N, C-alpha and C positions, 0 to 999 in steps of 0.2 A: 513238481507242481503240474496240475492238469492243464491241458491245452484250452485256450480260449475258444468258445464256440461262437456260431453266428448269432446266438441269442443275445449276446451283448451288443451286437450291431443294431438289432431291431429296437432296442431301448433308446437308441439315438435318433430314431425317426420321429422327431418332435418339432413343433413350430419354431422353437428357439434356434434350431439348426438353420432354418431358412432365414431367420433374422441375421444370424452370424454370416451366412453366405452373402446376404445383401450388403453387409458392411465391408466384407473382404473382396467383393467382386471386382472392384476397380484397382485394388492394390497389387494384384499379382498377375497382371497381363502386360505384355510389351507389344507395342504397335509395330507392325512391319507391313511392307507392301505385299499384297497377295490376293486372296480370293474372298475377302471379307465383304461387309455391307456398306462401309463408309467410304465415299469417294475421296481419294487422295489427290489426284491430279489427272490432267489430260496430256498426252504426248503423241508425237507422230508415230504412225504405224511402222513396225519393223517386220522383216520377213518371217521371223519365228513366232509372232504374236497370234493369239487365238482370235479368230474373226468374231467370236461371240462377244468380245470386249469392244468392238467397234462403236464409237459414238457417232451416229449418223448425222445428228444435228451439227456437231462441230465440223464433221467432214464436209457437209454441204456448204457451211459458211466459209471455210478456209480453202476449199477446193482441193484438198489433199487428205488422205485417210488419217483419222485420229482414233486412238484407243483410250479406254479408261483404265486407271490404276486405282485400286482400292486398298484401304487399310485392313489388315488381317489381325484379328485378336488371337495372339499365340500364347497359350498357357505355358508357363515355365515350370520345370520340375521342382518338387519340394523335397528337401532333405532334412532329416532329423539326426542331429548329433546328440546321442543319449548317454549321459553320464551314469554308469551303473556301479560306480566305486563304492566301497564299504560305507563311506560317510553318508551316502544317500539312504542307508537303511536306518539311520538314527531316528528314534521315535521320542518326541518330547511329550507335550500335553495333548497332541492330536495324532494325526497319522504320520507316516514316514514321508520323506521327500521322494522316495521311490514310488510310493502310491500316487503322489501328485504327478510325477513324471508319467506314469502309466496312463492316468486319466487325460493328461494333456495330449499325449501321443494318440490316444483313441479319438479325441475330438478333432485334432488337426488332420489325421489320416482320413477319418470318415468324411470330413468336409471336403478336402482337396481331391481325394479320389473320386468322390461322387460327382465332381465337376469336370472330370475327365483329365485331371492332372496325373502325372506320374509321381510316385513317392518312393524314396529310398531312405535307408538308415545306416548309420555307423554307430555301433554299440561299443563303448569303451569303459575301461576301469583304469588299470595302470597304463594301458595302451589300447589301441584299437583291437578289440577282440573279434568283431564280426562286421562285415560290410554286406548289406543287402542292396543289390543294384536297383535303381529306380525303375519301377514298372507301374502299370495301372491295374485297376480292377479290385473287386472285393477280396479275392484271395491274397492280394498283396498286403492288405490291411491285416488279415489274419496271420500272415507270415511274420510281419513286423511285431505284432502283439505277442505271438507265441515265442519269438526270439527274446523279447523282454522278459516274459514269465519264466523262461527256462535258463536264463543267463546266470552264471556263477562268477562273481567278480574275482579278479586277481588280488591277492594280498600284497599290494604295492601302491605307493603314492601315485596319484594321478598325474601323468605327464601331459598336461593340456597343451603345452607348446607343440609337442610332437603330434598329438591328435589333430590339431588345427592344420599343421603342415601337411599331414597325410590327407586330410579332407581337401586341401587345395589341389593335390595331385589327382585324387579320385574324381572329384566333381569338376568335370571339364566344361560342361555347358552352363551358361548363366542360370542360377537357380535361386529359389527362396530357401535359405538355410536357417533352421532353428537350432541354436546351441543350447541344449537343456541341461543345466548343471548347477551345482552349488558354487562352482568356481573356487573350490578349495584345492589348490595346486601350487607347487613351487613357482615363484615369480619367473617371468620371461616369456609368458604366453601372449602378452599384450600386442606385440608387433605381429605375431602370426595371425591374431584376430583381425588387426587392421588390414593386413595383406589379403586375407580372405574376403573382407568387406569391400575391397577395391574392385573385385570381380563379381561378387554376388550380393544379393539383398539379404543381409545377415540380421537376425533378431536374437539377442541374448535373453534366454528365458532363465532367470536366476531363481533357484529354489532356496528358500530360507525357512528356518525353524526359530520361533521366538526365543527359545532357550540359548540360541547362538548369539543373541543380542544382549540379553540381560539375564543374570543368574539369580534366581530366587533363593531364599534361605531354606536350604534342604539339610542343614546340619553337616556332619562329616560325611564326605563322599569320596569314592574312588572313581576317577575318570580315566578312560582309556581312549587314546587316539584310534579312531576306527581304521585308519589306513596304515599307520606305523606300528600300532600295538602298544605304544608307550603308555605307561600308567602313572597317575599322579594322585596322591591323597591330599585333599584340601578340606578346609573348614569354610563352607559356603556362608556361614553366619558372619564371617569376618567382613567388616565394612571395607577394610583396605583391599581385601581380595575382590569384593564386588566392584569397587571403583576401578581397580586395575583391569578387571574383566571387561567392564563397560568401555573403558578408554581404548583398549585394544580393538574391541568390536567396532567402535565408532571410527577409529583410524582405518580399519579395513574397509568400512563402508565408504568413506571418503575416497580412498585409493581406488576401489572398484568403479565408483561412478566416474572418476577421472579417466580411468582406463577405457570405459565404454564410450565416453564422450569423445576422447581423442581418436578412438578407432572409428567413430562415425556410425555406430550401430544403435538401433532402438533397443530398449530394455523393457522386458515384461517381468516384474517381480511377483513371484507366487509364494506366499507363505502357506505353511501346512494347514492353517485353519481357514484359508480362503476357499471360496467357491470357484473352481477353475473356469466354469462356463461364464460366470459373471465377470471374472477378471479378464477373460479373453474378449468378451464383448466390449468392455470398457477400452481395452487396448486397441482393438480394431477401429472403434469409433474415434479414438484419439489420433491414430495414424491417418484416418481419412480426413479429419479436420485439418491436420497439419499439412497434408498434401494440397488441400484446397487453398490454404493460406499462402503456400509457397508457389502456387501455380500463377 
């Protein structure tokens, strides 16, 4: 597959990116005392303090030297945990989940790197196949996107539990972590997700295809599990089959939502027919409103 050129980045220089940046601006900063613009406190002068921080009015009133402390806006790193397993290549009525993943990665990297954040990525299929350390700049975006385009998935079931554990070891500094996956994995990863969310701001970006929820009448079909290779010949016209399929899909939906809620992570659901930009704008707006209500 050819490498992604900078031409794709120029197509993202659009007004909607500025709107998205405005919505996300307050979400991904942590306040700390430093060299920012907002006054945090006054305290007595200490030997090592910079004299340029002297507050002469307070010093004159109190008769002893006082210095100013400010709040510093400190950008946190952004990490993308990208599921590149075979199930992501499934194509239903629209595009593949892999295509949606790529578009999402482009938007997030373009946005966050342009604001001075550092971004890193962990690409996984059966396991973590590649880790790209967090760095800044336009070349970092190209490196991540080229790694996505050139990746060849392992023919093994996704071990999401191990992937999340490894992410916890690799990502040491508090970060904004997007787990972009269809979350088709053996059970047991829920606790690892909760552990990761205790230290980082984790967003589960769940990719879905409508055919995974309801099976239309397609006649006799042979289905193959994308990750295990197991095949099954079924009559999709069978009402009993469609009802069982729908019941299993609904049960998985209920279980996943329970897992995410228990882990305390926000969830962005992206269907293959969705406009990724519009969905991301709605999600960012929802997070901002939620933060205002809880403030």
